[in-house]
KEKE-498122 format. One record per residue (C-alpha): x, y, z; residue in one letter; residue number from 1. Coordinates in steps of 0.25 Angstrom, whole numbers, plus 5000, padded with zeros to 4 digits. Layout:
residues N
u=X; v=Y; w=Z; code=A; pos=NUM
...
***
This chain:
residues 263
u=5287; v=5456; w=5352; code=M; pos=1
u=5280; v=5468; w=5348; code=A; pos=2
u=5276; v=5471; w=5362; code=G; pos=3
u=5290; v=5468; w=5368; code=A; pos=4
u=5295; v=5479; w=5377; code=G; pos=5
u=5309; v=5474; w=5375; code=A; pos=6
u=5316; v=5463; w=5367; code=L; pos=7
u=5327; v=5454; w=5371; code=L; pos=8
u=5333; v=5447; w=5359; code=V; pos=9
u=5341; v=5434; w=5363; code=C; pos=10
u=5349; v=5428; w=5352; code=A; pos=11
u=5357; v=5415; w=5350; code=G; pos=12
u=5364; v=5409; w=5339; code=A; pos=13
u=5352; v=5406; w=5331; code=G; pos=14
u=5350; v=5421; w=5328; code=M; pos=15
u=5362; v=5421; w=5319; code=G; pos=16
u=5358; v=5409; w=5311; code=V; pos=17
u=5349; v=5417; w=5301; code=D; pos=18
u=5361; v=5426; w=5299; code=S; pos=19
u=5369; v=5414; w=5293; code=G; pos=20
u=5377; v=5411; w=5305; code=L; pos=21
u=5380; v=5396; w=5308; code=P; pos=22
u=5372; v=5388; w=5318; code=D; pos=23
u=5382; v=5381; w=5328; code=F; pos=24
u=5371; v=5372; w=5333; code=R; pos=25
u=5378; v=5359; w=5336; code=G; pos=26
u=5392; v=5354; w=5330; code=P; pos=27
u=5386; v=5352; w=5317; code=E; pos=28
u=5381; v=5366; w=5316; code=G; pos=29
u=5394; v=5372; w=5320; code=F; pos=30
u=5402; v=5362; w=5310; code=W; pos=31
u=5393; v=5366; w=5299; code=R; pos=32
u=5397; v=5381; w=5301; code=A; pos=33
u=5412; v=5377; w=5304; code=Y; pos=34
u=5416; v=5364; w=5297; code=P; pos=35
u=5431; v=5365; w=5302; code=P; pos=36
u=5426; v=5363; w=5316; code=Y; pos=37
u=5420; v=5350; w=5312; code=R; pos=38
u=5433; v=5345; w=5308; code=R; pos=39
u=5439; v=5349; w=5321; code=L; pos=40
u=5428; v=5343; w=5329; code=G; pos=41
u=5425; v=5357; w=5336; code=L; pos=42
u=5411; v=5361; w=5340; code=R; pos=43
u=5407; v=5375; w=5342; code=F; pos=44
u=5408; v=5374; w=5357; code=E; pos=45
u=5422; v=5370; w=5355; code=E; pos=46
u=5427; v=5380; w=5346; code=I; pos=47
u=5419; v=5391; w=5353; code=A; pos=48
u=5429; v=5389; w=5365; code=D; pos=49
u=5438; v=5400; w=5370; code=P; pos=50
u=5449; v=5389; w=5373; code=E; pos=51
u=5452; v=5389; w=5358; code=H; pos=52
u=5457; v=5403; w=5358; code=F; pos=53
u=5468; v=5398; w=5367; code=D; pos=54
u=5471; v=5384; w=5361; code=A; pos=55
u=5469; v=5387; w=5346; code=D; pos=56
u=5465; v=5402; w=5344; code=P; pos=57
u=5466; v=5400; w=5328; code=E; pos=58
u=5455; v=5390; w=5330; code=L; pos=59
u=5447; v=5398; w=5339; code=A; pos=60
u=5448; v=5411; w=5330; code=W; pos=61
u=5445; v=5403; w=5318; code=G; pos=62
u=5431; v=5400; w=5323; code=F; pos=63
u=5428; v=5414; w=5330; code=Y; pos=64
u=5435; v=5422; w=5318; code=G; pos=65
u=5426; v=5415; w=5308; code=H; pos=66
u=5414; v=5418; w=5317; code=R; pos=67
u=5418; v=5432; w=5318; code=L; pos=68
u=5419; v=5434; w=5303; code=A; pos=69
u=5406; v=5427; w=5301; code=L; pos=70
u=5398; v=5436; w=5311; code=Y; pos=71
u=5404; v=5448; w=5305; code=R; pos=72
u=5398; v=5445; w=5291; code=R; pos=73
u=5385; v=5440; w=5296; code=T; pos=74
u=5373; v=5449; w=5294; code=V; pos=75
u=5362; v=5448; w=5305; code=P; pos=76
u=5349; v=5442; w=5299; code=H; pos=77
u=5336; v=5450; w=5297; code=A; pos=78
u=5331; v=5445; w=5311; code=G; pos=79
u=5341; v=5455; w=5318; code=F; pos=80
u=5335; v=5466; w=5310; code=A; pos=81
u=5321; v=5462; w=5316; code=V; pos=82
u=5327; v=5463; w=5330; code=L; pos=83
u=5333; v=5476; w=5327; code=R; pos=84
u=5319; v=5482; w=5323; code=R; pos=85
u=5313; v=5476; w=5335; code=W; pos=86
u=5324; v=5483; w=5344; code=A; pos=87
u=5320; v=5496; w=5338; code=D; pos=88
u=5306; v=5495; w=5345; code=R; pos=89
u=5310; v=5490; w=5359; code=R; pos=90
u=5322; v=5488; w=5368; code=P; pos=91
u=5330; v=5475; w=5363; code=V; pos=92
u=5342; v=5468; w=5369; code=R; pos=93
u=5349; v=5456; w=5363; code=V; pos=94
u=5355; v=5445; w=5370; code=F; pos=95
u=5363; v=5435; w=5362; code=T; pos=96
u=5373; v=5424; w=5362; code=S; pos=97
u=5377; v=5427; w=5348; code=N; pos=98
u=5391; v=5433; w=5346; code=V; pos=99
u=5390; v=5437; w=5332; code=D; pos=100
u=5386; v=5452; w=5334; code=G; pos=101
u=5374; v=5450; w=5325; code=A; pos=102
u=5364; v=5459; w=5333; code=F; pos=103
u=5374; v=5471; w=5333; code=Q; pos=104
u=5376; v=5469; w=5318; code=A; pos=105
u=5361; v=5469; w=5316; code=A; pos=106
u=5361; v=5483; w=5323; code=G; pos=107
u=5358; v=5480; w=5338; code=F; pos=108
u=5366; v=5489; w=5347; code=A; pos=109
u=5377; v=5481; w=5354; code=D; pos=110
u=5372; v=5486; w=5368; code=D; pos=111
u=5359; v=5478; w=5366; code=V; pos=112
u=5366; v=5465; w=5362; code=V; pos=113
u=5371; v=5456; w=5373; code=T; pos=114
u=5380; v=5445; w=5368; code=E; pos=115
u=5380; v=5435; w=5379; code=C; pos=116
u=5391; v=5427; w=5373; code=H; pos=117
u=5400; v=5438; w=5368; code=G; pos=118
u=5403; v=5443; w=5353; code=A; pos=119
u=5412; v=5438; w=5343; code=I; pos=120
u=5415; v=5452; w=5338; code=G; pos=121
u=5422; v=5455; w=5352; code=M; pos=122
u=5436; v=5449; w=5356; code=L; pos=123
u=5442; v=5446; w=5369; code=Q; pos=124
u=5456; v=5441; w=5374; code=C; pos=125
u=5456; v=5426; w=5375; code=T; pos=126
u=5463; v=5426; w=5389; code=R; pos=127
u=5457; v=5436; w=5392; code=P; pos=128
u=5467; v=5447; w=5396; code=C; pos=129
u=5456; v=5457; w=5398; code=H; pos=130
u=5441; v=5459; w=5398; code=D; pos=131
u=5440; v=5467; w=5386; code=G; pos=132
u=5434; v=5464; w=5373; code=T; pos=133
u=5435; v=5470; w=5359; code=W; pos=134
u=5429; v=5470; w=5345; code=P; pos=135
u=5434; v=5460; w=5335; code=A; pos=136
u=5432; v=5470; w=5324; code=D; pos=137
u=5446; v=5469; w=5319; code=D; pos=138
u=5447; v=5454; w=5320; code=V; pos=139
u=5448; v=5446; w=5307; code=D; pos=140
u=5452; v=5432; w=5309; code=V; pos=141
u=5457; v=5424; w=5297; code=V; pos=142
u=5452; v=5410; w=5297; code=I; pos=143
u=5455; v=5397; w=5289; code=D; pos=144
u=5441; v=5392; w=5287; code=E; pos=145
u=5446; v=5378; w=5284; code=D; pos=146
u=5452; v=5376; w=5298; code=T; pos=147
u=5444; v=5388; w=5305; code=M; pos=148
u=5457; v=5393; w=5311; code=R; pos=149
u=5461; v=5408; w=5312; code=A; pos=150
u=5474; v=5413; w=5306; code=R; pos=151
u=5483; v=5421; w=5315; code=P; pos=152
u=5484; v=5432; w=5320; code=P; pos=153
u=5472; v=5430; w=5329; code=L; pos=154
u=5465; v=5442; w=5336; code=P; pos=155
u=5473; v=5445; w=5349; code=A; pos=156
u=5470; v=5452; w=5362; code=C; pos=157
u=5475; v=5467; w=5361; code=P; pos=158
u=5479; v=5466; w=5376; code=R; pos=159
u=5487; v=5453; w=5377; code=C; pos=160
u=5488; v=5448; w=5363; code=G; pos=161
u=5481; v=5435; w=5366; code=R; pos=162
u=5471; v=5429; w=5355; code=V; pos=163
u=5458; v=5435; w=5357; code=T; pos=164
u=5444; v=5428; w=5356; code=R; pos=165
u=5430; v=5433; w=5353; code=P; pos=166
u=5423; v=5438; w=5365; code=N; pos=167
u=5413; v=5427; w=5365; code=I; pos=168
u=5409; v=5418; w=5376; code=L; pos=169
u=5413; v=5404; w=5371; code=M; pos=170
u=5411; v=5390; w=5377; code=F; pos=171
u=5418; v=5388; w=5390; code=G; pos=172
u=5423; v=5402; w=5390; code=D; pos=173
u=5429; v=5408; w=5402; code=G; pos=174
u=5437; v=5419; w=5396; code=A; pos=175
u=5425; v=5427; w=5389; code=W; pos=176
u=5426; v=5442; w=5392; code=V; pos=177
u=5411; v=5447; w=5393; code=P; pos=178
u=5416; v=5461; w=5390; code=G; pos=179
u=5405; v=5470; w=5386; code=H; pos=180
u=5396; v=5458; w=5385; code=H; pos=181
u=5395; v=5457; w=5400; code=G; pos=182
u=5391; v=5472; w=5400; code=E; pos=183
u=5380; v=5470; w=5390; code=K; pos=184
u=5375; v=5458; w=5397; code=A; pos=185
u=5373; v=5467; w=5410; code=A; pos=186
u=5366; v=5477; w=5401; code=E; pos=187
u=5357; v=5466; w=5395; code=H; pos=188
u=5353; v=5462; w=5409; code=R; pos=189
u=5350; v=5476; w=5413; code=A; pos=190
u=5341; v=5478; w=5401; code=W; pos=191
u=5333; v=5465; w=5403; code=L; pos=192
u=5330; v=5470; w=5418; code=R; pos=193
u=5325; v=5483; w=5413; code=A; pos=194
u=5315; v=5477; w=5403; code=Q; pos=195
u=5300; v=5474; w=5406; code=D; pos=196
u=5302; v=5459; w=5407; code=A; pos=197
u=5287; v=5458; w=5403; code=S; pos=198
u=5289; v=5465; w=5390; code=R; pos=199
u=5303; v=5459; w=5386; code=L; pos=200
u=5303; v=5450; w=5374; code=V; pos=201
u=5314; v=5440; w=5372; code=V; pos=202
u=5317; v=5435; w=5358; code=L; pos=203
u=5327; v=5424; w=5358; code=E; pos=204
u=5333; v=5420; w=5344; code=L; pos=205
u=5341; v=5408; w=5341; code=G; pos=206
u=5346; v=5405; w=5355; code=A; pos=207
u=5349; v=5390; w=5357; code=G; pos=208
u=5350; v=5381; w=5369; code=T; pos=209
u=5364; v=5376; w=5368; code=A; pos=210
u=5370; v=5389; w=5374; code=V; pos=211
u=5357; v=5394; w=5380; code=P; pos=212
u=5361; v=5408; w=5385; code=T; pos=213
u=5352; v=5416; w=5376; code=V; pos=214
u=5340; v=5407; w=5378; code=R; pos=215
u=5341; v=5408; w=5393; code=R; pos=216
u=5343; v=5423; w=5392; code=H; pos=217
u=5330; v=5424; w=5384; code=A; pos=218
u=5322; v=5415; w=5393; code=E; pos=219
u=5326; v=5423; w=5405; code=L; pos=220
u=5324; v=5436; w=5399; code=A; pos=221
u=5310; v=5432; w=5395; code=S; pos=222
u=5306; v=5425; w=5408; code=A; pos=223
u=5297; v=5436; w=5413; code=A; pos=224
u=5289; v=5438; w=5401; code=S; pos=225
u=5290; v=5425; w=5393; code=G; pos=226
u=5292; v=5433; w=5381; code=A; pos=227
u=5303; v=5425; w=5374; code=L; pos=228
u=5303; v=5422; w=5359; code=V; pos=229
u=5313; v=5411; w=5356; code=R; pos=230
u=5316; v=5409; w=5341; code=I; pos=231
u=5325; v=5397; w=5339; code=N; pos=232
u=5325; v=5387; w=5327; code=V; pos=233
u=5329; v=5375; w=5335; code=R; pos=234
u=5327; v=5378; w=5350; code=E; pos=235
u=5314; v=5387; w=5351; code=P; pos=236
u=5308; v=5380; w=5364; code=D; pos=237
u=5305; v=5389; w=5376; code=I; pos=238
u=5304; v=5383; w=5390; code=R; pos=239
u=5290; v=5384; w=5396; code=H; pos=240
u=5284; v=5391; w=5384; code=G; pos=241
u=5288; v=5405; w=5389; code=R; pos=242
u=5290; v=5412; w=5375; code=G; pos=243
u=5288; v=5410; w=5360; code=I; pos=244
u=5297; v=5399; w=5353; code=A; pos=245
u=5300; v=5400; w=5338; code=L; pos=246
u=5307; v=5389; w=5331; code=A; pos=247
u=5312; v=5398; w=5320; code=A; pos=248
u=5324; v=5406; w=5316; code=G; pos=249
u=5328; v=5420; w=5321; code=A; pos=250
u=5327; v=5429; w=5308; code=R; pos=251
u=5314; v=5423; w=5302; code=A; pos=252
u=5307; v=5424; w=5316; code=T; pos=253
u=5311; v=5438; w=5318; code=L; pos=254
u=5307; v=5443; w=5305; code=E; pos=255
u=5294; v=5435; w=5306; code=A; pos=256
u=5291; v=5442; w=5320; code=V; pos=257
u=5295; v=5455; w=5315; code=D; pos=258
u=5285; v=5454; w=5303; code=A; pos=259
u=5273; v=5453; w=5312; code=V; pos=260
u=5277; v=5463; w=5323; code=L; pos=261
u=5269; v=5476; w=5322; code=P; pos=262
u=5277; v=5488; w=5317; code=G; pos=263
***
């Protein structure tokens, strides 16, 4: 890590667990975090579906409104501060499937963070009637936590009046508006091409195999050098041994590595 010319941080859902965010791994993990959905028989993949914003928007906003409030009050764990210190010493980019905005909250500039699945802090029209996205700063959804249903009025599109939705790529989503995320993805690819591949270190944190977008990106980015460090409590294995696999949590591992780095 000390000799890295540049650092690419690839983060999945496991990165947020040490900040106290729930683990949605499997139906039981999801239902422990949200008991009302057990009674309804709804799994994460089913509630995280854009169709609910048309068929039952109060149910859809109950889930996403709760998550929006949760992420707003979540403090990024100490591992984020370690990464920020490393970013002061070399070029760093972040590629994450997390939609919580934690990297920006931890002090990373928004223009170095690529959120490949969008962000809960941005909204879009559910239709969509246009390709614009806008901040959810003024959104405060009131939720009945016994039923996990939102109470009207729900956030509305300022152009057509239709119910809005978070600007997140959901399961089976054909209406997601990439917006500025598409622009940042293009900038991210250009940054990778400009790096000396032999001196690029890829640090992958808490990225699972169920939705392997982040893992695949980390493997491709490190293909030239084999300089991949995979930190994952449950799924640390690396194919063909091209890298270092650590079966551990993100915060503790980052702090332990930082403690032994020179300077």
